C-alpha positions as CSV (number, residue, x, y, z in Angstrom):
1,M,15.0,41.9,-50.1
2,L,15.6,37.7,-49.5
3,T,18.9,38.3,-48.3
4,K,18.5,40.8,-45.7
5,K,15.8,37.8,-44.6
6,I,17.9,35.4,-44.9
7,S,20.8,37.3,-42.9
8,S,18.2,38.3,-40.1
9,V,17.5,34.5,-39.6
10,V,21.2,33.4,-39.3
11,N,21.7,36.6,-37.1
12,R,18.6,34.9,-34.5
13,C,20.3,31.6,-34.9
14,M,23.3,33.3,-33.8
15,K,22.1,34.7,-31.0
16,Y,20.1,31.6,-29.5
17,S,22.9,29.6,-30.3
18,F,25.6,32.0,-28.2
19,H,23.2,32.5,-25.6
20,K,22.5,28.8,-25.2
21,I,26.2,28.0,-24.7
22,F,26.6,30.5,-21.9
23,L,23.6,29.1,-20.1
24,T,25.1,25.7,-20.3
25,K,28.3,26.8,-19.1
26,M,26.6,28.4,-16.0
27,A,25.3,25.1,-15.0
28,K,28.0,24.0,-14.8
29,S,29.2,25.5,-11.6
30,S,32.2,25.1,-10.0
31,F,30.4,23.8,-7.3
32,E,28.8,21.0,-8.7
33,Y,31.6,19.0,-7.8
34,V,29.4,18.3,-4.1
35,K,27.1,15.5,-6.7
36,N,30.0,13.3,-6.4
37,F,29.0,12.5,-2.7
38,E,26.2,11.7,-3.7
39,Q,25.9,7.8,-3.4
40,D,24.3,5.4,-6.2
41,D,21.6,3.6,-4.3
42,A,20.7,1.3,-7.7
43,L,19.1,-1.5,-6.2
44,L,19.9,-5.3,-7.3
45,P,18.4,-6.3,-10.2
46,N,16.2,-9.0,-10.8
47,T,14.8,-9.3,-7.4
48,W,11.5,-8.5,-6.3
49,I,11.4,-5.0,-4.7
50,V,9.1,-4.9,-1.4
51,V,8.5,-1.0,0.2
52,R,7.0,-1.3,3.5
53,L,5.3,1.2,5.6
54,D,4.3,1.3,9.2
55,G,3.0,3.6,11.3
56,K,4.9,5.7,13.7
57,C,3.1,5.8,17.3
58,F,-0.1,4.7,16.3
59,H,-0.8,3.5,19.2
60,K,-1.1,7.0,20.3
61,F,-2.6,8.1,17.1
62,S,-5.6,5.7,17.3
63,D,-6.1,6.3,21.1
64,D,-6.1,10.3,20.2
65,H,-8.4,9.9,17.4
66,N,-11.1,7.7,19.5
67,F,-10.5,4.6,17.0
68,E,-12.9,1.8,18.2
69,K,-11.0,-1.4,19.9
70,P,-10.0,-3.9,18.9
71,N,-10.8,-3.3,15.0
72,D,-12.0,0.4,13.7
73,I,-13.0,-0.6,10.2
74,R,-13.0,2.9,9.3
75,A,-9.2,2.9,9.7
76,L,-8.9,0.3,7.5
77,R,-10.7,1.2,4.7
78,L,-8.9,4.7,5.1
79,M,-5.4,2.7,5.4
80,N,-7.0,0.7,1.9
81,Y,-7.8,3.5,0.1
82,A,-4.4,5.2,0.9
83,A,-2.8,2.3,-0.6
84,F,-5.1,2.0,-3.7
85,S,-3.9,5.7,-4.3
86,V,-0.7,4.6,-4.6
87,L,-1.7,1.9,-6.9
88,K,-3.2,3.7,-9.6
89,D,0.2,6.3,-9.8
90,F,2.4,3.2,-9.8
91,N,1.7,0.1,-12.5
92,E,4.6,-1.3,-12.0
93,I,3.1,-2.4,-8.3
94,C,1.8,-6.0,-9.5
95,I,0.5,-6.9,-5.5
96,A,0.0,-4.9,-2.1
97,F,-0.8,-6.3,1.4
98,G,-2.3,-4.2,4.4
99,Q,-3.1,-4.7,8.3
100,S,-3.8,-2.4,11.0
101,D,-1.4,0.6,10.4
102,E,1.0,-1.0,7.9
103,Y,0.8,-1.6,4.3
104,S,3.0,-3.8,1.3
105,F,3.9,-2.7,-1.6
106,I,5.8,-5.1,-4.1
107,L,7.5,-4.4,-7.2
108,K,8.0,-6.8,-10.2
109,K,11.3,-8.3,-10.1
110,N,12.5,-6.4,-13.8
111,S,11.1,-2.8,-12.8
112,T,13.0,-0.4,-13.6
113,L,10.5,2.7,-11.9
114,Y,13.3,5.2,-11.1
115,K,15.9,3.2,-12.2
116,R,15.6,1.3,-9.2
117,R,17.1,4.0,-7.0
118,A,16.0,2.8,-3.3
119,A,15.8,6.4,-2.1
120,K,13.2,7.3,-4.8
121,L,11.0,4.5,-4.7
122,L,11.0,5.0,-0.7
123,T,9.7,8.5,-0.8
124,T,7.6,8.6,-3.7
125,I,5.7,5.4,-2.7
126,N,5.6,7.0,1.2
127,S,5.1,10.4,0.5
128,K,1.7,9.5,-1.8
129,F,0.9,7.2,0.8
130,S,1.0,9.3,3.6
131,S,-0.5,12.8,1.5
132,S,-3.7,10.4,0.7
133,Y,-4.0,9.0,4.2
134,V,-4.3,12.7,5.6
135,F,-6.1,13.9,2.0
136,Y,-9.0,11.4,2.4
137,W,-9.6,11.0,6.2
138,A,-12.9,12.7,6.0
139,K,-14.2,10.4,3.6
140,F,-13.9,8.0,6.2
141,F,-13.9,9.6,9.4
142,G,-16.8,12.3,8.8
143,K,-17.0,14.9,11.5
144,E,-14.5,13.3,13.3
145,P,-11.5,15.7,13.0
146,M,-8.2,14.9,12.4
147,Q,-5.6,16.2,15.5
148,Y,-2.6,15.9,13.9
149,P,-1.0,14.3,10.7
150,P,0.3,10.9,10.8
151,A,3.9,9.8,10.0
152,F,4.7,6.6,8.3
153,D,8.4,5.5,8.3
154,G,9.4,2.8,5.9
155,R,12.2,0.4,4.6
156,I,13.0,-1.3,1.5
157,V,13.3,-5.1,1.2
158,L,15.0,-7.2,-1.8
159,Y,13.7,-11.2,-2.6
160,P,15.8,-12.7,-5.3
161,S,12.9,-15.7,-5.7
162,N,9.4,-16.0,-6.2
163,E,9.7,-18.6,-3.1
164,N,11.3,-15.5,-0.7
165,L,8.4,-13.7,-1.9
166,I,5.3,-15.8,-0.8
167,D,6.8,-16.0,2.4
168,Y,7.2,-13.0,2.9
169,L,3.6,-12.0,2.2
170,K,2.0,-15.5,4.5
171,W,4.5,-14.2,7.3
172,R,2.8,-10.9,7.2
173,Q,-0.9,-12.5,7.0
174,A,0.0,-14.8,10.0
175,D,1.0,-11.8,11.7
176,V,-2.7,-10.7,11.1
177,H,-3.9,-13.5,12.6
178,I,-1.9,-13.5,16.1
179,N,-1.7,-9.8,16.7
180,N,-5.8,-9.7,15.9
181,L,-6.8,-12.8,18.0
182,Y,-4.7,-11.2,20.9
183,N,-6.1,-8.1,20.1
184,T,-9.7,-9.4,20.2
185,T,-9.0,-11.0,23.5
186,F,-7.8,-8.9,24.8
187,W,-10.2,-5.5,24.3
188,T,-13.0,-8.6,25.1
189,L,-11.8,-8.9,28.5
190,I,-11.8,-5.4,29.0
191,L,-14.8,-4.0,27.2
192,R,-17.1,-7.1,28.5
193,G,-15.2,-8.9,31.0
194,Q,-14.7,-5.6,33.3
195,L,-11.2,-6.7,32.8
196,N,-8.3,-3.3,33.6
197,P,-5.5,-4.0,31.1
198,V,-3.4,-4.6,32.6
199,E,-5.4,-7.8,34.7
200,A,-5.9,-8.5,30.7
201,E,-2.9,-8.5,29.5
202,K,-2.2,-11.2,32.5
203,R,-4.8,-13.1,31.9
204,L,-3.6,-13.9,28.7
205,C,-0.1,-14.3,29.5
206,G,1.4,-17.9,28.5
207,T,-1.7,-18.4,26.5
208,V,-2.1,-19.8,23.0
209,S,-4.4,-20.0,20.2
210,A,-6.6,-22.5,21.5
211,D,-6.7,-20.7,24.6
212,K,-7.5,-17.3,23.6
213,N,-10.3,-18.8,20.8
214,E,-11.7,-21.1,24.4
215,I,-11.7,-17.5,26.4
216,L,-14.1,-16.0,23.6
217,F,-16.3,-18.6,23.0
218,K,-16.7,-19.9,26.4
219,E,-17.3,-16.6,28.3
220,F,-18.5,-14.2,25.7
221,N,-20.2,-16.6,23.2
222,I,-17.9,-15.5,20.7
223,N,-17.0,-17.5,17.5
224,Y,-13.5,-16.0,16.1
225,N,-14.0,-18.1,13.2
226,N,-16.9,-15.7,12.0
227,E,-15.4,-12.5,12.9
228,P,-15.0,-10.6,10.0
229,E,-12.0,-11.4,7.0
230,I,-10.8,-8.3,7.0
231,F,-9.6,-8.2,10.7
232,K,-8.5,-12.0,10.3
233,R,-6.8,-11.7,7.3
234,G,-5.7,-8.0,6.3
235,T,-6.2,-6.9,2.8
236,I,-4.9,-7.7,-0.8
237,L,-5.0,-5.2,-3.3
238,L,-4.4,-6.6,-7.0
239,R,-5.4,-5.8,-10.4
240,Q,-8.7,-8.0,-12.0
241,I,-11.0,-8.1,-14.6
242,V,-14.2,-6.5,-13.2
243,S,-17.9,-7.6,-15.3
244,E,-20.2,-4.7,-14.7
245,D,-23.8,-5.4,-13.5
246,T,-25.6,-3.0,-15.6
247,S,-23.9,-4.5,-19.0
248,D,-21.9,-6.8,-20.5
249,K,-18.7,-4.7,-20.2
250,S,-15.8,-5.2,-18.3
251,V,-13.5,-2.9,-16.9
252,A,-9.8,-3.6,-15.4
253,A,-9.4,-2.4,-11.7
254,V,-7.8,-2.4,-8.8
255,V,-9.6,-4.7,-6.2
256,D,-9.6,-5.1,-2.2
257,I,-9.7,-9.0,-1.2
258,H,-8.9,-10.8,1.9
259,D,-7.9,-14.3,0.7
260,D,-5.8,-16.4,2.6
261,M,-2.4,-16.1,1.0
262,L,-1.5,-19.3,3.3
263,K,-3.2,-21.6,1.2
264,A,-1.3,-22.8,-2.2
265,K,-4.6,-22.2,-3.6
266,F,-4.3,-18.6,-3.5
267,W,-0.8,-18.9,-5.4
268,Q,-1.8,-21.2,-7.9
269,R,-4.6,-18.9,-9.1
270,H,-2.4,-15.8,-8.9
271,C,0.3,-17.7,-10.5
272,D,0.7,-14.5,-13.1
273,L,1.5,-12.4,-10.2
274,L,4.9,-14.0,-10.1
275,E,5.7,-13.8,-14.0
276,P,7.5,-10.3,-14.4
277,R,6.5,-10.0,-17.9
278,S,2.9,-11.3,-17.6
279,K,-0.1,-9.1,-18.6
280,K,-2.7,-11.4,-17.9
281,L,-5.1,-10.1,-15.3
282,L,-8.0,-12.8,-14.0
283,S,-12.1,-12.2,-13.8
284,Y,-13.1,-11.0,-10.6
285,D,-15.2,-13.1,-8.8
286,G,-16.0,-11.6,-5.6
287,P,-18.5,-8.4,-4.3
288,I,-18.6,-5.1,-5.7
289,T,-17.1,-3.1,-2.8
290,D,-17.2,0.5,-2.6
291,M,-13.6,0.5,-4.2
292,I,-14.9,-1.2,-7.4
293,R,-17.8,0.4,-7.5
294,E,-16.4,4.0,-7.5
295,Q,-13.6,2.8,-10.3
296,I,-16.5,1.2,-12.3
297,Q,-18.7,4.9,-12.0
298,I,-15.8,7.1,-13.1
299,K,-14.8,4.9,-15.8
300,E,-18.4,4.7,-17.1
301,N,-18.2,9.1,-17.1
302,T,-15.0,9.0,-19.2
303,I,-16.9,7.0,-22.0
């Protein structure tokens, strides 16, 4: 009886082994040589990886979806939430920065995510961001229907030093100020100054920042310095420790802030961001935004 059982087990093992060998041989077909045409796109090691996404034809998209001018807070919050969705999935993104219709995601220098394959990183982050933008549209735009899906192009840029990365983020935030000051003045001349777009553009031709500030203040009693920080500086997303209002508990959360990255004190406070192996999280001392409150509530419900 025992001999028959052993024989049965041996036969089953032999059949399984033969089946496995047969499938392995079948998988390595004569067509497999086409894989040799795939390019190795592994990114240079020990460099900061910046994935920047940018809306395609968003001037038209914003017009077709009735975005408020010069800034639509709904659209900016949707961009931030789509970026937040990306950070939830990718822990190796240490900081993200967004403005208007663009977002930059920075991966640590020592990141090995997807073996640093450029196409894999770019397509996965872009698809997650784009699909989240569509998925959460109603959360911010309510009954305003999406007429057609948006598109975002993307690129990857590598920066070898901390200084290069800091200058990149300063460049993007300086771009916010330049564009927003122009757009605020341009649309104020149209909406309140009764100029048409051609006349407003002609009026601003050759002006510098001081001229635009003067137009806003003297003609429309608008102090540009009092504009919301999200409009003037864009949004920074990073991870910090947030203390709950109703208890002594603290949670790690992605926070949305609008600090000035052009000043040295920001980088002095957040110096750990530049340390690839650092896992230290600062304590958050800002207001509890909707994004932060949502994370706190989710973690409370899971306890």
